[in-house]
C-alpha positions as CSV (number, residue, x, y, z in Angstrom):
1,M,0.0,0.0,0.0
2,K,2.9,2.3,0.9
3,K,4.4,1.7,-2.6
4,Y,1.1,2.8,-4.2
5,L,0.9,5.9,-2.1
6,A,4.5,6.8,-2.9
7,L,3.8,6.3,-6.6
8,L,0.6,8.4,-6.4
9,T,2.5,11.2,-4.5
10,S,5.2,11.2,-7.2
11,L,2.7,11.5,-10.0
12,L,1.0,14.4,-8.2
13,I,4.4,16.2,-7.7
14,F,5.1,15.5,-11.4
15,Q,1.8,17.0,-12.5
16,I,2.3,20.1,-10.2
17,S,5.8,20.7,-11.5
18,N,4.6,20.6,-15.0
19,A,1.7,23.0,-14.5
20,Q,0.7,24.7,-17.7
21,V,2.3,28.1,-17.4
22,E,2.4,30.5,-20.3
23,K,5.1,33.2,-20.6
24,F,5.1,36.1,-23.0
25,P,8.0,36.8,-25.5
26,V,10.8,38.8,-23.9
27,F,12.8,41.7,-25.4
28,N,16.3,42.1,-24.1
29,N,15.2,45.3,-22.4
30,C,12.5,43.3,-20.5
31,K,14.7,40.6,-19.0
32,S,15.1,42.4,-15.7
33,V,11.4,43.0,-15.1
34,A,9.1,40.8,-13.0
35,V,7.3,37.9,-14.6
36,E,3.9,39.5,-14.1
37,D,5.1,42.7,-16.0
38,L,6.5,40.9,-19.1
39,E,3.2,41.3,-21.0
40,T,3.2,45.1,-20.5
41,C,6.9,45.4,-21.3
42,F,6.4,43.4,-24.5
43,Y,3.7,45.8,-25.7
44,E,5.8,48.8,-24.8
45,Q,8.8,47.5,-26.7
46,V,6.6,46.7,-29.8
47,N,5.2,50.2,-29.6
48,K,8.6,51.7,-29.4
49,S,10.2,49.6,-32.1
50,F,7.2,50.1,-34.5
51,L,6.7,53.8,-34.1
52,S,10.4,54.6,-34.3
53,T,10.7,52.8,-37.6
54,F,7.4,53.1,-39.4
55,K,7.1,55.6,-42.2
56,I,3.7,56.3,-43.7
57,P,3.8,55.6,-47.4
58,Q,3.5,58.7,-49.6
59,K,0.5,57.3,-51.4
60,L,-1.5,57.2,-48.2
61,V,-0.5,60.8,-47.5
62,D,-1.4,62.0,-51.0
63,E,-4.8,60.3,-50.8
64,S,-5.4,61.5,-47.2
65,F,-6.2,57.9,-46.2
66,N,-8.5,57.7,-43.1
67,G,-9.5,54.4,-41.7
68,N,-8.5,51.2,-39.8
69,V,-5.9,48.7,-41.0
70,T,-5.4,45.3,-39.2
71,I,-2.0,43.8,-38.9
72,T,-1.6,40.1,-37.9
73,F,1.9,39.0,-36.8
74,I,3.5,36.3,-34.8
75,V,6.6,35.8,-32.7
76,N,7.7,32.3,-33.8
77,T,9.4,29.6,-31.8
78,S,12.8,31.1,-32.7
79,G,11.9,34.6,-31.4
80,Q,11.5,36.1,-34.9
81,F,8.7,38.5,-35.9
82,K,6.7,37.6,-39.0
83,V,3.8,39.4,-40.6
84,L,1.0,37.1,-41.5
85,Y,-1.5,39.5,-42.9
86,V,-2.1,43.2,-43.5
87,N,-5.8,44.0,-44.2
88,S,-5.2,46.9,-46.6
89,P,-5.6,47.4,-50.4
90,Y,-2.3,49.4,-50.5
91,P,0.7,47.2,-51.4
92,E,2.9,50.1,-50.3
93,L,1.5,49.8,-46.8
94,K,1.9,46.1,-46.7
95,A,5.5,46.4,-47.8
96,E,6.3,49.0,-45.2
97,V,4.7,47.0,-42.4
98,T,6.7,44.0,-43.4
99,R,9.9,46.0,-43.6
100,V,9.3,47.4,-40.1
101,F,8.7,44.0,-38.5
102,D,11.6,42.5,-40.4
103,S,13.8,45.1,-38.7
104,F,12.7,44.0,-35.2
105,P,15.4,42.2,-33.2
106,V,15.2,38.4,-32.5
107,I,13.9,38.1,-29.0
108,T,13.2,35.2,-26.5
109,P,10.1,33.4,-27.7
110,S,7.1,32.8,-25.6
111,T,6.9,29.5,-23.7
112,Y,4.2,27.1,-22.6
113,N,5.1,24.4,-20.1
114,N,8.7,25.6,-20.5
115,L,8.6,24.8,-24.2
116,N,9.0,27.4,-26.9
117,T,5.7,28.1,-28.6
118,E,4.4,30.5,-31.3
119,M,2.2,33.4,-30.2
120,Q,0.1,35.5,-32.5
121,F,-1.1,39.1,-32.2
122,V,-3.4,41.4,-34.0
123,M,-2.7,45.2,-34.2
124,P,-5.2,47.7,-35.6
125,L,-3.5,50.8,-37.0
126,N,-5.9,53.8,-37.1
127,F,-5.2,56.5,-39.8
128,P,-4.5,59.2,-39.1
129,L,-2.3,57.6,-36.4
130,G,-4.0,58.1,-33.1
131,A,-5.3,55.0,-31.3
132,S,-3.7,51.8,-32.2
133,E,-3.9,48.7,-30.0
134,I,-2.2,45.4,-29.9
135,T,-4.0,42.3,-28.8
136,D,-2.9,38.8,-27.8
137,T,-5.2,36.5,-29.8
138,K,-5.1,33.8,-27.1
139,K,-6.1,35.9,-24.2
140,S,-7.9,38.8,-25.9
141,K,-6.3,41.3,-23.5
142,Q,-5.9,44.8,-24.9
143,L,-3.3,47.4,-24.3
144,Y,-3.1,50.6,-26.4
145,L,0.0,50.5,-28.6
146,D,0.8,54.2,-28.3
147,Q,-0.1,55.8,-25.0
148,K,1.2,59.2,-26.2
149,Y,-1.8,59.8,-28.6
150,E,-5.2,60.8,-27.4
151,V,-7.5,57.9,-27.7
152,K,-10.7,59.3,-29.2
153,N,-12.5,56.0,-29.8
154,Q,-12.3,53.5,-27.0
155,E,-14.6,51.1,-28.9
156,G,-12.4,51.0,-32.0
157,L,-11.4,47.9,-33.9
158,K,-10.8,45.0,-31.5
159,Y,-9.9,41.4,-32.0
160,T,-11.8,38.4,-30.6
161,T,-11.3,34.7,-31.0
162,D,-15.1,34.3,-31.3
163,N,-15.8,34.2,-35.0
164,K,-19.4,34.0,-35.8
165,E,-18.8,32.7,-39.3
166,F,-16.8,29.7,-38.2
167,L,-18.3,28.4,-35.0
168,E,-16.9,24.9,-35.6
169,H,-13.4,26.1,-35.0
170,Q,-13.7,26.0,-31.3
171,S,-15.7,22.7,-31.3
172,Q,-14.8,19.0,-30.7
173,L,-15.8,18.2,-34.3
174,N,-13.5,16.5,-36.8
175,I,-11.9,18.5,-39.7
176,P,-13.1,16.6,-42.8
177,F,-10.3,14.5,-44.1
178,T,-9.1,15.4,-47.6
179,S,-5.6,15.0,-48.8
180,Q,-5.5,18.5,-50.2
181,D,-6.5,20.3,-47.0
182,Y,-4.5,18.1,-44.7
183,S,-1.3,18.7,-46.6
184,T,-1.6,22.3,-45.4
185,L,-2.6,21.4,-41.9
186,S,0.3,18.9,-41.7
187,F,2.8,21.8,-42.1
188,Y,1.5,23.4,-38.9
189,Y,1.6,20.1,-37.0
190,H,5.1,19.6,-38.3
191,N,6.3,22.9,-36.7
192,A,4.2,22.7,-33.6
193,E,5.5,21.7,-30.2
194,N,4.4,18.3,-28.9
195,A,1.9,17.7,-31.6
196,H,0.6,14.2,-32.7
197,S,-0.3,14.0,-36.4
198,S,-0.8,10.3,-37.1
199,V,-4.4,9.9,-35.9
200,K,-6.9,11.5,-38.3
201,P,-9.3,13.2,-38.7
202,F,-7.9,16.1,-36.5
203,I,-10.3,17.8,-34.1
204,Y,-10.8,21.5,-34.6
205,S,-10.2,22.5,-31.0
206,E,-6.8,20.7,-31.0
207,T,-5.7,22.1,-34.4
208,T,-6.5,25.7,-33.3
209,K,-3.6,25.3,-30.8
210,F,-1.2,25.2,-33.7
211,V,-2.8,27.4,-36.4
212,N,-5.3,30.3,-36.4
213,L,-8.0,28.7,-38.6
214,N,-10.2,31.8,-38.2
215,Q,-7.6,34.1,-39.5
216,Q,-6.8,31.8,-42.4
217,K,-10.4,31.8,-43.6
218,K,-10.9,35.5,-42.9
219,E,-8.1,36.2,-45.3
220,L,-10.1,34.4,-48.1
221,L,-13.4,36.1,-47.5
222,K,-14.9,38.2,-50.3
223,E,-16.6,41.6,-49.8
224,K,-20.2,40.5,-50.3
225,K,-23.1,42.5,-48.9
226,G,-26.0,40.7,-50.4
227,W,-27.5,37.6,-48.6
228,W,-27.0,35.2,-51.6
229,G,-23.5,36.5,-52.2
230,R,-22.4,36.0,-48.6
231,K,-23.9,32.5,-48.4
232,F,-22.4,31.3,-51.6
233,W,-18.9,32.8,-51.2
234,N,-18.3,33.1,-47.4
235,E,-20.8,31.6,-45.0
236,H,-22.8,28.7,-43.9
237,M,-26.3,28.6,-45.3
238,V,-28.0,28.5,-41.9
239,Q,-26.4,29.4,-38.7
240,I,-28.0,29.6,-35.2
241,K,-26.2,30.5,-32.0
242,G,-27.5,30.7,-28.5
243,D,-25.8,31.1,-25.1
244,D,-25.0,27.4,-24.8
245,Y,-25.7,25.9,-28.2
246,W,-25.1,26.4,-31.9
247,L,-26.1,24.8,-35.2
248,T,-25.1,25.1,-38.8
249,L,-27.0,23.6,-41.8
250,D,-25.5,23.4,-45.3
251,P,-26.6,21.9,-48.6
252,A,-23.7,20.0,-50.3
253,A,-23.0,18.7,-53.8
254,D,-20.5,16.6,-55.7
255,L,-21.4,17.2,-59.4
256,Q,-18.8,15.7,-61.9
257,L,-18.9,15.3,-65.6
258,G,-16.1,13.6,-67.6
259,K,-14.9,11.9,-70.8
260,V,-13.0,8.7,-71.0
261,N,-11.3,7.2,-74.0
262,D,-12.0,3.5,-73.5
263,A,-15.7,3.3,-72.7
264,D,-18.8,2.6,-74.8
265,F,-20.8,5.3,-73.1
266,N,-20.4,9.0,-74.0
267,Y,-19.5,10.5,-70.7
268,T,-18.8,9.7,-67.0
269,Y,-20.7,11.5,-64.2
270,N,-21.4,11.8,-60.5
271,N,-24.4,13.4,-59.1
272,T,-24.4,13.8,-55.3
273,R,-26.7,15.9,-53.3
274,A,-26.2,16.1,-49.5
275,V,-27.3,17.9,-46.3
276,I,-24.7,18.6,-43.5
277,A,-25.7,19.4,-40.0
278,N,-23.1,20.4,-37.4
279,G,-23.7,21.7,-33.9
280,G,-22.9,21.8,-30.2
281,I,-24.5,21.9,-26.8
282,G,-22.4,23.5,-24.2
283,K,-18.6,23.7,-24.6
284,N,-17.7,20.1,-24.7
285,F,-20.4,18.2,-26.6
286,N,-20.8,18.3,-30.4
287,F,-22.6,16.4,-33.1
288,S,-22.3,16.1,-36.9
289,A,-24.5,14.3,-39.5
290,T,-24.2,14.2,-43.3
291,V,-26.7,12.4,-45.6
292,Y,-25.6,11.8,-49.2
293,E,-27.8,10.7,-52.2
294,S,-25.7,9.8,-55.2
295,Q,-25.8,8.4,-58.7
296,G,-22.7,7.9,-60.9
297,R,-20.9,6.2,-63.7
298,F,-17.1,6.2,-63.9
299,A,-14.2,5.1,-66.1
300,N,-14.3,1.4,-67.1
301,Y,-11.5,0.3,-64.8
302,F,-13.2,1.9,-61.8
303,N,-16.6,0.3,-62.7
304,E,-15.0,-3.1,-63.2
305,Y,-13.4,-3.0,-59.8
306,A,-16.6,-1.8,-58.2
307,E,-18.4,-4.7,-59.7
308,S,-15.7,-7.2,-58.8
309,I,-16.4,-6.5,-55.1
310,K,-20.2,-6.5,-55.4
311,P,-22.2,-7.8,-52.4
312,D,-24.4,-10.9,-52.2
313,G,-28.0,-10.2,-52.8
314,G,-28.2,-8.9,-56.4
315,N,-26.8,-5.4,-56.1
316,P,-24.3,-4.8,-58.9
317,A,-21.4,-3.1,-57.2
318,I,-19.8,-1.4,-54.2
319,I,-18.5,2.0,-55.0
320,P,-14.9,2.1,-53.5
321,A,-14.7,4.2,-50.3
322,R,-18.4,4.9,-50.4
323,G,-21.0,2.1,-50.2
324,I,-23.2,-0.6,-51.7
325,A,-24.7,0.5,-55.0
326,K,-28.1,-0.2,-56.6
327,P,-28.6,-0.2,-60.4
328,F,-29.3,3.2,-61.9
329,K,-30.7,3.4,-65.5
330,E,-28.7,1.1,-67.9
331,D,-25.1,1.5,-66.8
332,G,-25.0,3.6,-63.7
333,Y,-25.0,3.1,-59.9
334,D,-27.1,4.6,-57.1
335,Y,-25.3,4.6,-53.8
336,P,-26.7,6.4,-50.7
337,V,-24.3,7.1,-47.8
338,T,-24.9,8.4,-44.3
339,E,-22.2,9.5,-41.9
340,G,-22.5,11.1,-38.4
341,Y,-21.0,11.0,-34.9
342,L,-21.2,12.4,-31.4
343,S,-18.0,14.0,-29.9
344,Y,-17.5,14.7,-26.2
345,T,-14.5,16.1,-24.5
346,P,-14.9,16.1,-20.8
347,N,-11.5,17.6,-20.1
348,K,-8.2,18.3,-21.7
349,T,-7.1,14.7,-21.6
350,F,-10.0,12.8,-23.2
351,N,-12.1,12.9,-26.3
352,I,-14.8,10.3,-26.9
353,Q,-16.5,9.8,-30.3
354,F,-19.3,7.4,-31.3
355,G,-20.5,7.4,-34.8
356,H,-20.6,6.0,-38.3
357,G,-17.6,7.1,-40.5
358,K,-13.9,6.6,-41.1
359,N,-10.6,6.9,-39.3
360,I,-7.0,7.0,-40.5
361,I,-3.7,6.2,-38.7
362,G,-0.6,7.4,-40.5
363,D,1.4,10.3,-41.9
364,G,1.6,9.2,-45.5
365,Y,-0.6,9.4,-48.5
366,R,-1.2,5.7,-47.9
367,S,-1.5,3.9,-44.6
368,L,-0.5,0.3,-43.8
369,F,-2.4,0.5,-40.5
370,L,-5.8,2.0,-41.2
371,S,-7.0,4.1,-44.2
372,D,-10.2,5.9,-45.4
373,I,-10.4,3.6,-48.5
374,S,-13.3,1.4,-47.4
375,S,-16.9,2.3,-46.7
376,P,-18.0,4.1,-43.5
377,Y,-18.5,1.8,-40.5
378,P,-19.8,2.2,-36.9
379,Y,-17.1,3.0,-34.4
380,L,-16.3,4.0,-30.9
381,K,-13.1,6.0,-30.4
382,V,-11.3,7.3,-27.3
383,N,-8.3,9.6,-27.6
384,T,-6.2,10.1,-24.5
385,T,-3.7,12.9,-24.6
386,F,-1.2,13.9,-21.8
387,W,2.4,14.7,-21.4
388,K,4.1,13.6,-24.6
389,L,1.6,10.8,-25.3
390,K,-1.5,10.3,-27.4
391,Y,-3.2,7.0,-26.9
392,T,-6.0,6.0,-29.3
393,N,-8.5,3.2,-28.6
394,L,-10.8,2.4,-31.6
395,W,-13.5,-0.3,-31.8
396,M,-15.2,-0.8,-35.1
397,W,-18.2,-2.9,-36.3
398,T,-17.5,-4.2,-39.8
399,Q,-19.1,-6.7,-42.1
400,D,-18.4,-9.2,-44.8
401,V,-20.8,-9.1,-47.7
402,R,-19.6,-12.1,-49.8
403,R,-22.1,-14.9,-50.7
404,E,-20.2,-17.4,-48.5
405,A,-20.5,-15.1,-45.5
406,T,-24.2,-14.3,-46.0
407,V,-26.9,-16.2,-44.1
408,N,-30.6,-15.8,-45.0
409,G,-29.8,-12.4,-46.6
410,A,-28.0,-11.1,-43.6
411,Y,-24.3,-10.1,-44.0
412,A,-21.8,-11.5,-41.5
413,Q,-20.7,-9.1,-38.8
414,K,-17.2,-8.9,-37.3
415,Y,-15.3,-6.6,-35.0
416,V,-12.0,-4.8,-35.0
417,A,-10.2,-3.4,-32.0
418,I,-7.3,-1.0,-32.5
419,H,-4.8,0.5,-30.1
420,Y,-2.3,3.1,-31.2
421,L,0.2,4.7,-28.9
422,S,2.0,7.9,-30.2
423,L,5.0,9.2,-28.2
424,N,7.1,12.3,-28.8
425,L,10.6,11.1,-27.7
426,S,12.0,14.5,-28.5
427,K,11.1,17.7,-30.4
428,K,12.2,15.9,-33.6
429,L,11.3,12.2,-33.2
430,N,7.9,10.6,-32.8
431,V,7.3,6.9,-32.6
432,G,4.1,4.9,-32.6
433,L,3.0,1.4,-31.6
434,F,0.0,-0.1,-33.4
435,E,-2.0,-3.3,-32.8
436,A,-5.2,-4.5,-34.2
437,A,-7.4,-7.6,-33.5
438,I,-10.2,-8.9,-35.7
439,W,-12.8,-11.4,-34.4
440,D,-16.2,-12.7,-35.3
441,K,-19.2,-14.3,-33.5
442,S,-17.8,-17.8,-33.5
443,N,-19.0,-19.9,-30.5
444,N,-21.7,-17.3,-29.9
445,R,-19.1,-14.9,-28.5
446,G,-20.6,-11.8,-30.1
447,L,-18.8,-8.7,-29.0
448,D,-16.1,-10.5,-27.0
449,V,-15.4,-8.4,-23.9
450,N,-11.8,-9.7,-23.8
451,F,-11.0,-7.6,-26.9
452,L,-12.5,-4.5,-25.4
453,N,-9.5,-4.2,-23.2
454,P,-8.2,-0.7,-23.7
455,I,-4.6,-1.6,-22.8
456,I,-2.1,-2.9,-25.4
457,L,-2.3,-6.6,-24.9
458,L,-4.4,-7.9,-27.8
459,T,-1.8,-10.6,-28.9
460,N,-1.9,-12.1,-25.4
461,I,-5.7,-12.0,-25.4
462,E,-5.8,-13.9,-28.7
463,F,-3.5,-16.6,-27.2
464,E,-5.6,-16.9,-24.0
465,T,-9.0,-17.1,-25.9
466,G,-7.8,-19.6,-28.5
467,S,-5.4,-19.4,-31.4
468,R,-8.3,-19.1,-33.9
469,S,-10.4,-16.8,-31.8
470,G,-9.1,-13.8,-33.7
471,N,-6.4,-12.3,-36.0
472,T,-4.0,-9.9,-34.5
473,M,-1.5,-7.5,-36.2
474,L,1.3,-5.4,-34.9
475,G,2.9,-2.2,-36.3
476,L,5.6,0.3,-35.6
477,S,5.8,3.9,-37.0
478,A,8.3,6.7,-36.8
479,K,8.5,10.3,-37.9
480,Y,11.6,12.5,-37.8
481,K,11.8,16.2,-38.3
482,L,14.9,17.1,-40.2
483,N,14.2,20.8,-40.2
484,S,11.3,23.3,-40.3
485,S,10.5,22.2,-43.9
486,I,11.2,18.4,-44.1
487,N,10.2,15.3,-42.2
488,L,10.7,11.6,-42.8
489,Y,8.0,9.0,-41.9
490,S,7.7,5.3,-41.9
491,Q,5.4,2.3,-41.0
492,L,6.1,-1.4,-40.5
493,I,3.1,-3.7,-40.3
494,I,3.5,-7.3,-39.1
495,D,0.6,-9.6,-39.7
496,D,2.4,-12.8,-39.0
497,F,6.0,-14.1,-39.3
498,K,8.4,-16.8,-38.1
499,V,11.9,-15.6,-37.2
500,G,13.6,-18.7,-38.5
501,E,11.9,-18.5,-41.8
502,I,12.7,-14.9,-42.2
503,A,16.4,-15.6,-41.5
504,N,16.4,-18.4,-44.1
505,G,15.1,-15.9,-46.8
506,N,13.2,-18.7,-48.6
507,G,9.9,-16.8,-49.2
508,Y,7.8,-18.6,-46.6
509,W,4.1,-17.7,-47.1
510,S,3.4,-16.8,-43.5
511,N,6.0,-14.0,-43.3
512,K,3.3,-11.4,-43.8
513,F,4.5,-7.9,-43.4
514,G,4.8,-4.5,-45.2
515,I,6.9,-1.4,-45.0
516,Q,6.4,2.3,-45.8
517,L,9.0,5.0,-46.2
518,G,8.2,8.6,-47.1
519,A,9.2,12.2,-46.9
520,N,7.4,15.6,-46.8
521,Y,8.9,18.8,-48.0
522,F,6.8,21.8,-47.0
523,N,7.2,25.3,-48.6
524,A,9.6,23.5,-51.0
525,F,12.4,25.6,-52.4
526,K,11.2,28.4,-50.2
527,I,8.0,28.7,-52.2
528,D,5.1,29.3,-49.8
529,N,2.4,26.6,-49.9
530,L,4.3,24.3,-52.2
531,H,4.2,20.8,-50.7
532,L,6.2,17.9,-52.2
533,Q,5.8,14.3,-51.0
534,A,7.6,11.0,-52.0
535,E,6.5,7.6,-50.7
536,Y,7.4,4.0,-51.1
537,N,5.2,1.1,-50.0
538,A,5.8,-2.7,-50.3
539,I,3.6,-5.4,-48.8
540,N,4.3,-9.1,-48.9
541,P,1.8,-11.7,-50.4
542,Y,-1.0,-12.8,-48.0
543,T,-0.6,-9.9,-45.6
544,Y,-4.0,-8.9,-44.0
545,S,-5.6,-12.2,-45.1
546,H,-6.5,-15.3,-43.0
547,D,-7.5,-18.9,-43.3
548,E,-10.7,-18.2,-41.3
549,L,-13.6,-16.8,-43.4
550,L,-14.1,-13.6,-41.5
551,L,-10.8,-12.8,-39.9
552,N,-9.2,-10.9,-42.8
553,Y,-8.7,-7.1,-42.5
554,S,-11.5,-5.9,-44.7
555,H,-14.9,-4.2,-44.6
556,N,-17.6,-4.4,-47.3
557,N,-15.2,-6.4,-49.5
558,Q,-12.6,-3.6,-49.4
559,P,-9.2,-3.6,-47.7
560,M,-9.0,-1.4,-44.6
561,A,-5.3,-0.6,-44.9
562,H,-3.7,-0.1,-48.4
563,L,-5.9,0.3,-51.4
564,W,-4.0,-2.3,-53.4
565,G,-4.4,-5.0,-50.7
566,A,-1.1,-7.0,-50.7
567,N,1.6,-8.5,-53.0
568,F,2.8,-5.3,-54.5
569,R,5.3,-2.5,-54.3
570,E,4.7,1.1,-55.4
571,L,6.4,4.5,-55.6
572,I,4.4,7.7,-55.3
573,G,5.3,11.3,-56.0
574,I,2.9,14.2,-55.1
575,A,3.1,18.0,-55.6
576,R,0.5,20.3,-54.1
577,Y,0.4,24.1,-54.4
578,S,-2.1,26.7,-53.3
579,K,-2.3,30.5,-53.5
580,E,-5.3,32.3,-51.9
581,R,-8.3,30.4,-53.2
582,W,-6.5,28.6,-56.1
583,F,-5.0,25.1,-55.8
584,A,-3.2,22.6,-58.0
585,N,-2.3,18.9,-57.4
586,A,-0.1,16.6,-59.4
587,K,0.5,12.9,-58.6
588,V,2.4,10.0,-60.1
589,V,2.0,6.4,-59.0
590,M,4.3,3.6,-60.3
591,G,4.0,0.0,-59.1
592,K,4.1,-3.7,-59.6
593,K,1.4,-6.0,-58.3
594,G,0.7,-9.7,-58.5
595,F,-2.9,-10.7,-59.1
596,D,-4.6,-14.1,-59.1
597,F,-5.3,-15.6,-62.5
598,N,-8.9,-16.6,-61.5
599,T,-9.2,-19.1,-64.4
600,T,-10.6,-22.6,-64.5
601,A,-7.0,-23.9,-64.8
602,D,-5.6,-21.8,-61.9
603,K,-7.8,-20.7,-59.0
604,K,-5.0,-20.4,-56.5
605,S,-4.4,-17.4,-54.3
606,Y,-1.1,-15.6,-55.0
607,G,-1.6,-13.3,-52.0
608,S,-3.0,-10.1,-53.5
609,D,-6.6,-10.4,-52.5
610,V,-7.0,-10.0,-48.7
611,L,-10.4,-11.8,-48.8
612,K,-8.9,-15.0,-50.2
613,D,-8.4,-18.0,-47.9
614,N,-4.7,-18.6,-47.0
615,D,-5.3,-22.3,-47.4
616,D,-5.7,-21.8,-51.1
617,R,-2.2,-20.4,-51.4
618,A,-0.1,-21.2,-54.5
619,A,3.0,-22.4,-52.5
620,D,4.4,-22.6,-49.0
621,Y,7.9,-21.4,-50.1
622,G,9.3,-19.3,-52.8
623,N,6.8,-16.5,-52.4
624,K,7.8,-13.0,-53.4
625,I,6.2,-9.6,-54.2
626,G,4.6,-9.5,-57.6
627,Q,4.1,-13.2,-57.9
628,G,1.1,-14.5,-59.9
629,N,-0.3,-12.5,-62.8
630,T,2.2,-9.7,-62.5
631,A,1.0,-6.3,-63.7
632,K,2.9,-3.1,-64.1
633,I,0.8,0.0,-63.2
634,F,1.4,3.6,-64.0
635,I,-1.0,6.4,-63.0
636,S,-0.6,10.1,-63.3
637,D,-3.1,12.7,-62.2
638,L,-3.3,16.5,-62.5
639,Q,-6.0,18.7,-61.0
640,L,-6.6,22.4,-60.9
641,G,-9.2,24.1,-58.8
642,Y,-10.7,27.1,-57.0
643,L,-12.1,27.3,-53.5
644,I,-15.5,28.9,-53.7
645,N,-16.6,28.9,-50.1
646,P,-14.1,28.5,-47.2
647,A,-16.9,27.8,-44.7
648,T,-18.3,24.8,-46.5
649,N,-15.1,23.8,-48.5
650,L,-17.1,24.1,-51.8
651,K,-14.7,23.9,-54.8
652,V,-14.8,23.9,-58.6
653,F,-12.1,21.8,-60.3
654,G,-10.9,20.2,-63.5
655,G,-8.4,17.4,-64.1
656,I,-7.0,14.6,-66.1
657,T,-6.1,11.1,-65.1
658,Y,-3.9,8.7,-67.2
659,R,-3.7,5.0,-66.2
660,N,-1.6,2.3,-67.9
661,F,-2.3,-1.3,-66.7
662,N,-0.1,-3.9,-68.2
663,P,-0.5,-7.5,-66.9
664,T,1.7,-10.4,-67.9
665,T,-1.3,-12.5,-68.9
666,P,-4.3,-10.4,-69.9
667,T,-7.6,-12.0,-68.8
668,N,-11.3,-11.1,-68.8
669,T,-10.8,-9.7,-65.3
670,F,-7.4,-8.0,-65.8
671,D,-7.0,-6.9,-69.4
672,K,-4.3,-4.6,-70.7
673,T,-5.7,-1.0,-70.8
674,N,-4.6,2.6,-71.4
675,T,-7.1,5.0,-69.9
676,T,-7.2,8.8,-70.3
677,W,-10.0,10.3,-68.2
678,F,-10.9,14.0,-68.3
679,N,-13.1,15.2,-65.5
680,F,-14.4,18.5,-64.1
681,G,-16.8,19.3,-61.4
682,F,-18.3,21.3,-58.5
683,R,-18.1,19.7,-55.1
684,T,-18.2,20.2,-51.4
685,D,-14.9,18.6,-50.5
686,L,-15.6,16.4,-47.4
687,F,-13.8,13.1,-48.3
688,N,-11.3,11.6,-50.7
689,W,-12.0,9.9,-54.0
690,Y,-9.4,7.3,-54.8
691,F,-9.0,6.4,-58.5
692,D,-5.3,5.3,-58.3
693,F,-5.5,1.5,-58.4
């Protein structure tokens, strides 16, 4: 008992010693003042430095400019001043303000928990110069910048973190996961102190610790006075806010029209209409719901894959990453999708979500742990964040919709439990430990309470409850920050292996593992908002599969990790660029994958299809990546677009996709194809489409 009391006392002392204390940036002239006076001294030094250097541009003098200008600047983690935004139509004023702040000395940066952190400020300049103030955006405390001038308007321009246009930014809701938007967010996580970026989607309230989302979107707003103009270009369609609740409602659409070179039909299309509801009750409880109604027809290779994973029961296809499709007209699909969740954050340590949607674990374009490439599923997620740790517990209800898994028209249900522990070992190095268990209702177990254990022990549980009670996988991840612009990341997934067989190097079938290596280059070549990414993935045959019908790592006949399943290697290069509301993406995928032949003469499994039974394997030894009907795959994609509404993420875009698929032995299922697909559209960007398989 004494040992436990001693341990508890130590933990309490540790917590007290690491109390969250924030400290303002410190000029050299302020180092001798008391801690409680640092804030005032900081403002005084900014006042002195700015006014002693600032020169009103001649154009403003000539035009007798009279009005307010807002300057947003930061003191970064290195103690340098940087202007983020000057709300003025005069380029001369922007240049002068930037020059002034560039001349400021490097100072001691602000700290939080004794760690350097970035602090952002807003300073309104009133012309003619008279009553300017500077405001700490975190605390919303105000001190007049220049006490010498007579302040005529005490109610002048003031900054507040409460932005009526973007109520979701202070909520516990998820930021919709799209590769384009998260490439930008990843830059801020990359340079943040003690951030964890692997588990996605990010939560708004966590992300706002690292980036001022309000200010980012404010900079994009257009001057629109009419109701329709504001709603189309800047705002949510319906917004209601009370003292302890809020609600936004938005219509959404994904309207695409395209032309493909190798199809019998004249055009491709997608016609999605949706309604989005987001809201909150109190400060810690939020909810979100999205209902999609969709019809579509796509490029031939996409349609063929969708039909190859069709469910039992007569429906013709499953649209990858979306859901089960019904027939629509002669050659189209009708696929409704519903997503929604509840999110509750009782304190700074825990966030609990229960809903129907998707989750991602990884820092790459692909993930070997968990991706958003399958249909939405019911889930319960608990994120625990403290010290340098983030621990994620995720329980998912998935299903197998194949004929052999269907009984009396009911699809087979199975369960997945995932644990992921993320640890920041230093300011540069993050490591992660992943484990997953898949089990079904065999022996009438149902939702086996053993696998609900929130502690990382799933492999032991599988052993204790029977070797065939479930399928477990282990994984390791790492991310290293080379500098402020570049990071390296990796994943290792281990489904099964025998140490002796790996050492022999004889291609034993049960050595099921995969590896990912990648790098991100933010603001590449010192070009703002240019993000370059390179990634290599390789997964051995039979990884994610199993010899029990339901214990493979899949949902709705789709892999839950990598889009290509297993038995492949690929190299990916991505470039993304954005400027104001414009954006451009370019992507190249090159790979080699071994498929099954699926002929009367050869029905063996060569390890690419995660749904196939391991007992049908082609051989015990001599297995290697690309075995079977080897196909070389080349995909390139270019997309240009424009962000219409920052509040709803409504975009207009156009693009072209080229795909060359060259199997060693063309079959009815896998024929040699060259596809060129032009596509343009108008969509509320809430999820990723994947056409690169």
